[in-house]
C-alpha positions in Angstrom: 47.5 215.1 23.7 47.1 212.2 26.2 48.8 212.7 29.7 51.1 209.8 28.8 52.2 211.2 25.4 52.8 214.6 27.0 55.2 212.9 29.8 57.1 211.2 27.0 57.7 214.4 24.9 58.8 216.3 28.4 61.2 213.3 29.0 62.7 213.7 25.7 63.3 217.2 25.7 64.8 217.1 29.2 67.0 214.2 28.1 68.2 216.5 25.1 68.8 219.4 27.6 71.0 217.2 29.6 73.0 215.6 26.9 73.7 218.6 24.8 76.5 221.0 25.0 74.3 223.7 23.8 70.9 224.6 23.0 69.6 227.7 21.0 66.0 228.6 20.9 64.9 230.3 17.6 61.6 231.5 16.0 61.1 230.0 12.6 58.1 231.9 11.4 57.7 232.0 7.6 60.6 229.6 7.0 60.0 226.6 4.5 60.3 223.1 5.3 63.4 223.0 3.0 65.0 225.9 4.7 64.5 224.3 8.2 66.1 221.1 6.8 69.1 223.1 5.3 69.5 224.4 8.9 69.3 221.3 10.5 72.0 219.8 8.3 74.5 222.5 8.7 74.6 222.0 12.5 76.6 218.8 12.0 76.3 215.1 13.1 74.7 214.5 16.4 72.9 217.8 16.4 69.0 218.2 15.9 66.6 220.9 14.9 62.9 220.3 15.8 59.9 222.5 16.3 58.8 222.1 20.2 55.5 222.9 22.2 56.1 225.8 24.5 54.4 224.3 27.5 56.0 221.1 27.5 59.6 222.6 26.8 59.1 224.8 29.9 58.2 222.2 32.0 61.5 220.3 30.7 63.6 223.3 31.3 62.4 224.0 34.8 63.2 220.2 35.6 66.9 220.7 34.8 67.3 224.0 36.2 66.8 226.2 33.0 63.5 228.2 34.3 65.3 231.4 32.8 64.3 230.1 29.4 60.5 230.4 30.2 60.3 234.1 28.9 61.7 232.9 25.7 58.9 230.2 25.1 56.4 232.1 23.2 55.5 232.2 19.5 56.5 229.5 17.0 59.6 227.9 18.8 62.5 225.6 17.4 65.2 224.3 19.4 68.7 223.4 18.0 70.2 220.9 20.3 74.0 220.9 19.9 76.0 217.8 20.7 79.4 219.0 19.1 81.2 222.2 19.4 78.9 225.1 20.3 80.9 227.7 18.5 80.8 225.7 15.1 77.2 225.3 15.5 76.5 229.1 16.6 78.5 230.0 13.5 76.1 227.8 11.5 73.1 229.4 12.8 74.5 232.8 12.4 75.2 232.4 8.9 72.0 230.9 8.2 70.2 233.9 9.9 72.2 236.3 7.8 70.8 234.5 4.6 67.6 233.9 6.0 66.5 236.9 8.1 63.3 235.2 9.2 65.3 233.1 11.5 65.2 234.7 14.9 67.6 233.7 17.7 65.9 234.1 21.2 68.7 232.7 23.3 69.5 229.4 24.8 71.8 227.3 27.1 75.5 227.1 26.6 77.5 224.6 28.8 74.8 224.6 31.5 74.3 228.3 31.6 71.4 230.2 30.0 72.6 233.0 27.7 70.6 235.6 25.7 70.7 236.2 21.8 73.7 238.6 22.0 75.6 236.0 23.7 74.8 233.4 21.1 76.3 236.2 18.5 79.3 236.6 20.3 79.9 232.8 20.9 79.7 232.6 16.9 82.3 235.2 16.6 84.8 233.3 18.6 87.7 231.9 16.6 88.0 228.1 16.0 89.9 226.1 18.9 92.6 225.4 16.7 93.1 228.6 15.6 93.2 229.8 19.4 95.6 227.0 20.4 97.9 227.9 17.4 98.0 231.4 18.8 98.6 230.6 22.3 101.3 228.2 21.3 103.1 230.8 19.1 102.8 233.4 21.9 104.1 231.2 24.5 107.2 229.9 22.3 107.9 233.6 21.6 108.3 234.3 25.2 110.2 231.6 26.1 112.7 232.2 23.4 113.1 235.9 24.8 113.5 234.5 28.3 116.1 232.2 27.5 118.1 235.1 25.6 117.8 237.2 28.7 119.0 234.9 31.1 121.8 233.1 29.1 124.1 235.9 29.2 124.0 236.9 32.9 124.5 233.3 33.9 127.6 232.8 31.8 129.1 236.0 33.1 128.2 234.8 36.9 129.9 231.6 36.1 132.9 233.2 34.9 133.2 235.5 37.6 132.6 232.8 40.2 135.4 230.9 38.9 137.9 233.7 38.9 137.1 234.3 42.5 137.6 230.7 43.3 141.1 230.6 41.7 142.0 233.9 43.7 140.7 233.0 47.0 143.7 230.3 47.7 146.2 232.9 46.8 145.1 235.3 49.2 144.7 232.9 52.0 148.4 231.8 51.6 149.3 235.4 51.4 147.8 236.3 54.7 149.0 233.1 56.5 152.7 234.0 55.4 152.7 237.5 56.3 154.5 238.2 59.8 153.0 240.5 62.5 153.8 244.2 62.0 155.7 245.7 65.0 154.0 248.3 66.9 156.3 250.8 65.8 155.5 250.4 62.0 151.8 251.0 62.8 152.8 254.6 63.0 154.2 254.8 59.5 153.9 258.2 57.7 150.9 258.6 55.4 153.1 258.9 52.3 154.5 255.5 52.7 151.1 253.8 53.5 149.8 255.4 50.3 152.6 253.9 48.4 152.0 250.4 49.7 149.5 247.9 47.8 147.8 245.3 50.2 147.1 241.9 49.0 143.2 242.6 49.4 143.5 245.7 47.1 145.3 243.4 44.4 142.8 240.7 44.9 139.9 243.4 44.3 141.7 244.6 41.2 142.1 241.3 39.8 138.4 240.2 40.5 137.1 243.2 38.6 139.5 242.6 35.7 137.7 238.9 35.7 134.6 240.4 35.6 135.3 242.7 33.0 136.6 240.0 30.9 133.5 237.8 31.5 131.4 240.8 30.5 133.6 241.3 27.3 133.4 237.5 26.3 129.4 237.6 26.7 
């Protein structure tokens, strides 16, 4: 092949590596032209499947930082350049290989990262994007509903308790302001008399506790 023609092929393969979301290297030994055409069509619009020359492909791969593909470029090689969803293309290749065992996946490039054959297979097992998004949305909706249920009751109780405290505070303040100073002699009153008395603070505490219990009951 003339040098100019080789350079054109290298440039074309380089451009395909750069513009594709994924590239899957395969060995096609024994497959018919009709079978290869079927595989090409199954990859979807914008994608391609073509037999390549290993030496020229290696030079193109090296130029775009995919030198790890070098060991895979041996024997009859064809590359699927994917411009759409890599997952859907990987599924198409997997399904074709199951029906046509002569197709052997070697590895490739996905989102700018070189992968081996097993990673291509794992990519094919990923659920479609729409299914994953639907599952994520369902999980988020369920968690948000639970969170709302957990926070709603405690917040209502706190609001009612705060209102009860606010209503009680002015009354307690007025009682304290109106109470005269106790003479020093009364400070030594007997324990029985002190125990019988109920202070305004005790009454406030009892009423606030009752308000809290009422709030819990309403919730």
